[in-house]
C-alpha positions in Angstrom: 0.0 0.0 0.0 1.4 3.3 -1.0 1.1 6.6 0.8 -1.1 8.1 -1.8 -3.6 5.2 -1.4 -3.7 5.3 2.5 -6.9 7.3 2.7 -8.8 5.4 0.0 -11.9 3.6 1.4 -11.8 -0.2 1.1 -14.6 -2.5 -0.2 -14.5 -6.3 -0.1 -16.5 -8.1 -2.8 -17.2 -11.8 -2.6 -17.9 -14.0 -5.7 -15.9 -11.5 -7.8 -14.7 -13.9 -10.4 -17.6 -13.3 -12.8 -21.1 -11.9 -13.3 -22.5 -9.5 -10.8 -19.5 -9.7 -8.4 -17.0 -8.8 -11.1 -19.2 -6.0 -12.4 -19.6 -4.7 -8.8 -15.9 -4.7 -8.3 -15.4 -2.6 -11.5 -18.2 -0.2 -10.5 -16.8 0.4 -7.0 -13.3 0.9 -8.4 -14.7 3.5 -10.7 -16.3 5.1 -7.7 -12.9 5.5 -6.1 -12.8 2.5 -3.8 -9.9 0.2 -3.2 -11.5 -3.2 -4.0 -10.4 -6.5 -2.5 -11.8 -9.2 -4.8 -12.5 -12.6 -3.4 -13.6 -15.9 -5.0 -12.4 -19.4 -5.3 -11.0 -19.0 -8.8 -7.8 -17.2 -8.1 -6.8 -16.8 -11.8 -9.9 -14.9 -12.6 -9.8 -12.4 -9.8 -6.1 -11.8 -10.3 -6.8 -11.0 -14.0 -9.6 -8.6 -13.0 -7.5 -7.0 -10.2 -4.8 -6.3 -12.8 -7.3 -4.0 -14.7 -8.4 -2.0 -11.7 -6.6 0.8 -9.7 -5.8 -0.1 -6.1 -7.3 -3.6 -6.4 -6.2 -6.8 -4.8 -7.2 -10.5 -5.3 -7.6 -13.0 -2.5 -8.6 -16.6 -3.2 -11.3 -17.5 -0.8 -14.1 -20.0 -0.2 -16.7 -18.2 1.9 -18.0 -21.5 3.3 -14.7 -22.2 5.0 -14.8 -20.3 8.3 -11.2 -20.7 9.1 -10.2 -19.3 5.7 -12.6 -16.4 6.2 -11.2 -15.6 9.6 -7.6 -15.6 8.1 -8.8 -13.3 5.3 -10.3 -10.9 7.8 -7.0 -10.8 9.7 -5.1 -10.0 6.5 -7.1 -6.8 6.1 -5.5 -5.3 9.2 -2.9 -3.7 7.0 -5.6 -1.3 5.6 -6.5 1.9 7.6 -10.1 0.8 7.5 -12.5 -1.7 5.9 -15.6 0.2 4.9 -17.8 -2.0 2.7 -18.6 -5.7 2.4 -20.6 -6.8 -0.6 -21.9 -10.4 0.0 -22.3 -11.4 -3.5 -21.1 -15.1 -3.6 -24.0 -17.4 -4.1 -25.8 -19.4 -6.7 -28.4 -22.0 -7.6 -28.2 -25.7 -8.2 -30.9 -27.7 -9.9 -34.6 -27.0 -10.6 -36.2 -30.2 -9.4 -39.4 -30.0 -7.4 -39.4 -30.4 -3.6 -40.4 -34.1 -4.0 -37.3 -35.1 -5.8 -34.8 -32.4 -5.0 -31.3 -33.5 -4.0 -30.6 -32.7 -0.3 -26.9 -32.2 -1.2 -27.9 -29.4 -3.6 -30.1 -27.8 -0.9 -27.2 -28.0 1.6 -24.7 -26.6 -0.8 -27.0 -23.6 -1.6 -27.6 -22.9 2.0 -23.9 -23.1 2.8 -22.9 -20.4 0.2 -26.0 -18.2 0.1 -26.6 -18.1 3.9 -23.7 -19.4 5.9 -21.2 -17.7 3.5 -22.9 -14.4 4.2 -22.9 -15.1 7.9 -19.2 -16.0 7.9 -18.1 -12.9 6.0 -20.3 -10.6 8.0 -19.3 -11.9 11.4 -15.6 -11.8 10.5 -15.6 -8.3 9.0 -18.2 -6.6 11.3 -15.7 -5.4 13.9 -13.7 -3.6 11.3 -16.8 -2.2 9.5 -18.0 -0.9 12.8 -14.6 0.6 13.7 -14.5 2.4 10.4 -17.2 4.7 11.8 -19.2 4.4 8.5 -19.5 0.8 7.5 -21.8 -0.8 4.9 -22.9 -4.5 4.6 -24.5 -5.4 1.3 -26.4 -8.6 0.9 -27.1 -9.6 -2.7 -30.2 -11.7 -2.3 -32.8 -12.3 -5.0 -36.4 -11.8 -5.8 -36.4 -15.6 -4.9 -35.9 -14.4 -1.3 -39.3 -12.6 -1.4 -41.6 -15.0 -3.4 -41.6 -18.6 -4.3 -41.8 -20.4 -7.7 -42.1 -24.0 -8.7 -38.8 -25.8 -9.1 -37.0 -23.3 -7.0 -37.5 -24.7 -3.5 -33.9 -25.0 -2.5 -32.7 -21.7 -3.9 -35.8 -19.9 -2.7 -35.3 -21.3 0.8 -31.6 -20.2 0.8 -32.4 -16.7 -0.5 -35.2 -16.3 2.0 -32.5 -17.1 4.6 -30.2 -14.4 3.2 -33.1 -11.9 3.2 -33.9 -12.7 6.9 -30.2 -12.5 7.8 -30.0 -8.9 6.4 -33.3 -7.8 7.9 -32.3 -9.2 11.4 -28.9 -7.7 11.2 -30.3 -4.3 10.5 -32.4 -4.5 13.6 -29.5 -5.6 15.7 -27.2 -2.9 14.4 -29.6 0.0 14.9 -27.6 2.7 16.6 -24.3 1.4 15.3 -22.4 3.2 12.4 -23.1 0.4 10.0 -25.7 0.3 7.2 -27.3 -3.0 6.0 -28.4 -2.9 2.4 -30.2 -5.7 0.6 -30.4 -5.7 -3.2 -32.7 -8.3 -4.7 -32.3 -8.8 -8.4 -34.8 -10.5 -10.6 -34.0 -12.0 -14.0 -30.3 -11.3 -14.7 -28.6 -12.8 -17.7 -24.9 -13.6 -16.8 -22.5 -16.0 -18.4 -22.7 -18.6 -15.6 -25.8 -18.5 -13.3 -28.3 -20.5 -15.3 -25.6 -22.8 -16.9 -24.4 -23.7 -13.4 -27.9 -24.2 -12.2 -28.6 -26.7 -15.0 -25.2 -28.4 -14.6 -23.7 -27.2 -17.8 -26.7 -27.7 -20.0 -26.6 -24.6 -22.2 -29.9 -25.4 -23.9 -31.8 -25.4 -20.7 -30.0 -22.3 -19.6 -30.9 -20.5 -22.8 -34.6 -21.3 -22.3 -34.6 -19.3 -19.1 -34.2 -16.1 -21.1 -35.9 -17.2 -24.4 -38.0 -14.4 -25.9 -37.2 -11.9 -23.1 -36.3 -8.7 -24.9 -33.8 -7.4 -22.3 -33.0 -9.3 -19.1 -31.0 -7.4 -16.6 -27.2 -7.5 -17.1 -24.6 -7.9 -14.4 -23.7 -4.2 -15.0 -27.3 -3.1 -14.3 -27.2 -4.8 -10.9 -23.7 -3.5 -10.1 -24.8 0.0 -10.9 -27.6 -0.4 -8.5 -25.3 -1.7 -5.8 -22.8 1.1 -6.3 -25.5 3.7 -6.2 -26.8 2.3 -2.9 -23.4 2.2 -1.3 -22.5 5.8 -2.4 -25.6 7.4 -0.8 -24.8 9.8 2.1 -23.9 7.9 5.3 -27.2 8.7 6.9 -29.2 7.2 4.0 -29.8 3.5 4.2 -31.3 1.7 1.2 -32.9 -1.1 3.3 -34.2 -3.1 0.3 -34.0 -2.5 -3.4 -35.8 -4.9 -5.7 -34.6 -4.6 -9.3 -36.2 -6.5 -12.3 -36.2 -6.0 -16.0 -39.2 -4.3 -17.4 -40.3 -7.6 -19.0 -40.6 -9.3 -15.6 -43.5 -8.4 -13.3 -42.9 -11.2 -10.8 -41.0 -14.4 -10.4 -43.6 -16.2 -12.4 -44.9 -13.5 -14.9 -42.5 -12.7 -17.6 -43.3 -11.2 -21.0 -41.8 -13.2 -23.9 -42.0 -12.2 -27.5 -42.2 -15.8 -28.7 
């Protein structure tokens, strides 16, 4: 860290190797933050960090508590840690409750809920000490309404939503904001493909006929806007969908 970067505010972004996480890292860097990118895929976050000013990459699995705690200790070298964006998450499978794989449900809960818990608990002391900390939870519209075939993911994102809502109550009076951003249909390079275990045809059908799903950059712009409001302004919950999507189950398709 150089002298000229000592007073730059620091933001940690999880799941920054692709999609919304990578776009959020770019947006916050553009807003003047030092960005610490975390994800399991070290090569990807290092490549992204190389393109951003005052950015660092740290390979991290947010479901590994010991690794998360070690990461939190590594941030002691910065004057402050000001923002945590809990973006790491994802969906696995679209089977009904009757035939869903418990291993998939467990994996989704681990990353979407416990991963947020691990990161928030580990960084909360530093965020509070900053005097103006912000915790962002990237949930989903799946955290606010159900849909068929989404039971495990919906349950996990409801958990993330409740975590954010409860944390906000518990931190009332502390110098830390808790922001939840809940995106609807976002077309990224990996989300649906991962959900359908690499089946690109099934993944493409999710967005078939939808004129303009949200992009990762759309969501990142929303996240950066919420973070950069004046310190006394807390965007408790921001739901963002494409115009073509009225709810989780009502989407206009041209064909």
